[in-house]
C-alpha positions as CSV (number, residue, x, y, z in Angstrom):
1,M,-8.2,7.0,26.5
2,H,-7.3,10.6,27.6
3,E,-3.9,9.3,29.1
4,H,-3.4,7.9,25.6
5,H,-3.8,11.2,24.0
6,A,-1.9,13.1,26.6
7,H,0.9,10.9,25.8
8,H,0.6,11.2,21.9
9,T,0.3,15.2,22.1
10,S,3.2,15.3,24.6
11,S,5.4,14.2,21.7
12,S,4.4,16.7,19.4
13,T,7.5,17.8,17.5
14,L,9.4,18.0,14.4
15,G,9.4,14.2,14.4
16,E,5.7,14.5,13.5
17,Y,6.6,15.9,10.0
18,I,9.3,13.2,9.0
19,P,7.0,10.9,7.3
20,L,5.7,14.1,4.9
21,I,9.6,15.1,4.3
22,V,10.3,11.4,3.4
23,L,7.3,11.3,1.1
24,A,8.4,14.7,-0.5
25,L,11.8,13.6,-1.2
26,L,10.4,10.5,-3.0
27,A,8.2,12.6,-5.1
28,V,11.1,14.5,-6.1
29,L,13.4,11.6,-7.1
30,Y,10.5,10.4,-9.1
31,L,9.9,13.7,-10.8
32,A,13.6,14.1,-11.6
33,A,13.9,10.5,-13.0
34,V,10.9,11.5,-15.4
35,W,12.6,14.6,-16.4
36,Q,16.0,12.8,-16.9
37,L,14.1,10.8,-19.7
38,R,13.2,13.8,-21.6
39,P,16.8,14.3,-23.6
40,T,16.8,10.5,-24.4
41,H,13.3,10.8,-26.0
42,R,12.2,7.5,-24.0
43,S,8.5,8.1,-23.5
44,W,7.0,8.0,-20.3
45,N,3.2,8.0,-19.8
46,S,2.1,11.1,-18.0
47,W,-0.7,8.9,-16.5
48,R,1.9,7.2,-14.6
49,T,3.6,10.5,-13.2
50,L,-0.2,11.3,-12.1
51,S,-0.9,8.2,-10.5
52,F,2.3,8.1,-8.5
53,M,1.6,11.5,-7.3
54,S,-2.1,10.9,-6.5
55,G,-0.7,7.8,-4.1
56,M,2.0,10.2,-2.8
57,V,-0.8,12.9,-1.8
58,L,-3.1,10.1,-0.4
59,L,0.0,9.1,2.0
60,A,0.7,12.7,3.1
61,V,-3.0,12.9,3.9
62,A,-2.6,9.7,6.0
63,G,0.6,10.9,7.4
64,S,-0.2,14.5,8.5
65,P,-0.3,15.5,12.2
66,A,-4.0,16.3,11.9
67,M,-4.7,12.8,10.7
68,M,-2.5,11.0,12.7
69,S,-4.2,12.7,15.9
70,Y,-7.6,12.0,14.5
71,A,-6.9,8.3,14.1
72,H,-5.1,8.2,17.6
73,Q,-8.7,9.5,19.0
74,D,-11.0,7.8,16.9
75,F,-11.3,4.3,15.5
76,R,-12.9,5.8,12.2
77,G,-9.9,7.8,11.9
78,H,-7.7,4.8,12.6
79,M,-9.5,2.7,9.8
80,L,-9.6,5.9,7.2
81,M,-6.0,6.1,7.7
82,H,-5.5,2.3,7.5
83,L,-7.6,2.4,4.1
84,L,-5.4,5.1,2.7
85,I,-1.8,3.8,3.6
86,G,-2.6,0.1,3.2
87,M,-5.0,-0.2,0.1
88,L,-5.7,3.1,-1.9
89,A,-2.3,4.9,-1.9
90,P,-0.2,1.9,-2.8
91,L,-2.5,1.3,-5.9
92,G,-1.6,5.0,-7.1
93,L,2.2,4.2,-6.2
94,V,2.1,0.8,-8.1
95,L,0.4,2.2,-11.3
96,G,3.1,4.8,-11.2
97,A,5.7,1.8,-12.4
98,P,8.2,3.2,-10.4
99,I,10.7,0.3,-11.0
100,T,10.1,0.6,-14.7
101,L,11.0,4.3,-14.3
102,A,14.1,3.3,-12.3
103,L,15.4,0.8,-15.0
104,K,14.9,3.5,-17.7
105,S,16.6,6.3,-15.9
106,L,19.5,4.6,-13.5
107,S,23.0,4.1,-15.0
108,P,23.5,0.6,-16.8
109,P,25.3,-1.0,-13.8
110,A,22.7,0.3,-11.0
111,A,19.9,-1.0,-13.7
112,R,21.8,-4.4,-13.7
113,T,21.6,-4.7,-10.1
114,L,18.1,-3.8,-9.8
115,T,17.4,-6.4,-12.4
116,T,19.4,-9.0,-10.4
117,I,17.1,-8.2,-7.3
118,L,13.8,-8.3,-9.2
119,R,15.2,-12.0,-10.5
120,S,16.1,-13.1,-7.2
121,S,14.5,-16.1,-5.4
122,V,13.9,-14.1,-2.5
123,F,12.0,-11.4,-4.4
124,Y,10.1,-13.9,-6.2
125,F,8.9,-15.6,-3.0
126,L,8.1,-12.1,-1.2
127,S,6.3,-10.7,-4.3
128,H,4.2,-14.1,-4.9
129,P,0.5,-13.2,-4.5
130,I,0.0,-15.8,-2.0
131,T,2.9,-14.4,0.3
132,A,1.8,-10.9,-0.2
133,L,-1.6,-11.8,0.5
134,L,-0.6,-13.7,4.0
135,L,1.2,-10.3,4.9
136,N,-1.5,-8.1,4.0
137,I,-4.6,-9.7,5.4
138,G,-2.9,-11.8,7.9
139,G,-1.5,-8.6,9.2
140,M,-4.9,-7.1,9.8
141,Y,-6.2,-10.3,11.5
142,V,-3.3,-10.2,13.8
143,L,-3.7,-6.4,14.3
144,Y,-7.5,-6.3,15.3
145,L,-7.8,-9.8,17.0
146,T,-5.0,-10.0,19.2
147,P,-3.8,-7.3,21.9
148,L,-1.4,-5.8,19.2
149,Y,-4.0,-2.9,18.4
150,N,-4.3,-1.8,22.0
151,A,-0.3,-2.2,22.6
152,T,0.2,0.5,19.7
153,F,-1.2,3.1,22.1
154,T,1.6,2.8,24.5
155,S,4.4,2.3,22.2
156,P,5.1,5.0,19.5
157,A,7.6,2.8,17.8
158,L,5.2,-0.1,17.5
159,H,2.6,2.3,16.2
160,H,5.0,3.5,13.5
161,L,5.9,-0.2,12.8
162,V,2.5,-1.1,12.0
163,H,1.9,1.7,9.6
164,I,5.5,0.8,8.0
165,H,4.1,-2.9,7.7
166,F,0.9,-2.0,6.2
167,L,2.4,0.3,3.5
168,A,4.8,-2.3,2.5
169,A,2.4,-5.2,2.7
170,G,-0.2,-3.3,0.9
171,Y,2.1,-2.0,-2.0
172,L,3.6,-5.8,-2.3
173,F,0.0,-7.1,-2.6
174,T,-1.2,-4.5,-5.1
175,W,2.1,-5.0,-7.2
176,S,1.8,-8.8,-7.2
177,I,-1.8,-8.6,-8.4
178,A,-1.7,-5.7,-11.0
179,G,1.9,-4.5,-11.0
180,P,2.8,-2.8,-14.4
181,D,6.4,-3.2,-13.8
182,P,8.5,-6.0,-15.1
183,A,8.5,-9.1,-13.2
184,P,10.2,-12.7,-13.9
185,R,8.0,-15.7,-13.6
186,R,4.9,-13.6,-12.6
187,P,2.2,-15.9,-11.9
188,S,-1.0,-16.4,-14.1
189,L,-4.0,-14.2,-14.4
190,G,-5.9,-17.0,-13.0
191,L,-3.9,-17.4,-9.7
192,R,-3.9,-13.7,-9.3
193,V,-7.8,-13.5,-9.9
194,G,-8.3,-16.1,-7.2
195,V,-6.1,-14.5,-4.8
196,L,-7.7,-11.0,-5.1
197,F,-11.3,-12.7,-4.8
198,F,-9.8,-14.7,-1.9
199,S,-8.6,-11.3,-0.5
200,I,-12.1,-9.7,-1.0
201,A,-13.7,-12.6,1.0
202,A,-11.3,-12.5,3.9
203,H,-11.4,-8.7,4.2
204,A,-15.1,-8.9,4.2
205,Y,-15.2,-11.3,6.8
206,L,-13.0,-9.7,9.0
207,S,-14.8,-6.2,8.9
208,K,-18.3,-8.3,10.0
209,F,-16.5,-10.2,12.6
210,M,-15.0,-6.9,14.1
211,Y,-18.7,-5.3,13.8
212,A,-20.5,-8.1,15.4
213,Y,-18.1,-8.9,18.3
214,L,-16.5,-5.3,18.8
215,Y,-13.1,-6.2,18.1
216,P,-10.4,-4.9,19.0
217,L,-11.5,-6.1,22.5
218,H,-10.7,-3.9,25.5
219,S,-9.8,-0.9,23.2
220,P,-10.2,2.7,24.2
221,H,-13.1,3.0,21.8
222,P,-16.7,3.0,22.4
223,A,-18.8,0.3,20.5
224,E,-20.5,2.6,17.9
225,E,-16.9,3.9,17.0
226,I,-15.7,0.2,16.5
227,R,-19.1,-0.4,14.4
228,A,-18.6,2.6,12.3
229,G,-14.9,1.6,11.6
230,A,-15.8,-1.9,10.8
231,K,-18.4,-0.4,7.9
232,L,-15.7,1.9,6.8
233,M,-13.4,-1.1,6.6
234,Y,-16.0,-3.3,4.7
235,Y,-17.2,-0.4,2.3
236,G,-13.7,1.0,1.7
237,G,-12.0,-2.4,1.4
238,D,-14.7,-3.3,-1.3
239,L,-14.0,-0.1,-3.3
240,S,-10.2,-0.5,-3.3
241,E,-10.2,-4.0,-4.3
242,L,-12.7,-3.1,-7.0
243,L,-10.3,-0.5,-8.3
244,L,-7.4,-3.0,-8.0
245,A,-9.6,-5.5,-10.1
246,V,-10.1,-2.9,-12.8
247,A,-6.5,-2.3,-12.9
248,L,-5.7,-5.8,-13.1
249,F,-7.6,-6.8,-16.1
250,T,-6.8,-3.4,-18.1
251,I,-3.2,-4.2,-17.7
252,W,-3.6,-7.9,-18.8
253,Y,-5.5,-6.7,-21.8
254,Q,-2.9,-4.2,-22.7
255,K,-0.3,-7.0,-22.8
256,R,-2.5,-9.0,-24.7
257,Q,-3.1,-6.4,-27.3
258,H,0.4,-5.0,-27.6
259,P,3.1,-7.9,-27.4
260,R,5.8,-5.2,-27.7
261,Y,4.8,-3.7,-24.4
262,R,5.8,-7.0,-23.0
263,A,9.1,-7.1,-24.9
264,N,9.8,-3.5,-23.6
265,L,9.7,-4.4,-20.0
266,L,13.0,-6.4,-20.3
267,L,12.2,-9.1,-17.8
268,D,8.8,-10.5,-18.7
């Protein structure tokens, strides 16, 4: 384990701050788009801005050099980082409705291009709750039940790819279940609720399995650390999925109460 840590700290450079710089640029872009709407009198809910920024703050905490170092040395740190990147931050980002904001603030040709992408069969397939579930939960099973987790210690590129996958898959899954953004042919509430409950069960099963059988096997972490990480995964996963369920039913209720809300979303 000390060898792994030495490898990690030897590469302490400006590169460690690249994720934070990227996040800062995305936050500025979002705020600039919100500001751009002001003269047009197009309303933008400040709760959306607050939600998006809270997601960005959670990502910044997860991507900070201190958290990266803690996650590298301690399985509890790894699991906390995973929960922030893959589950809690995506909820804040998705509820910030960045696609809706883009459609309102982009030039008409750019907005039409984005609409074309949203209507494409590729996007429909990737953003379907079942596909998103397989990418999200499937990714967790592959990471912890195969040698992939241990491989991330010796390959910094693989280490970063795993984080990018969990952020993208977490965002896609959250968006497919409770995204307030416009989506053509959005699957029914029943399907989304069913997929969410399956996700809760699959997440709980994986964390119990890891706790009982000390997966990932042959990792540099002691047994008590793996068990503590698995408990964090179990309870942290429950919390984030409960918040996702609240978001799903809140948005569903809003759309039922306000038919114009749906009409204004251009694509529903």
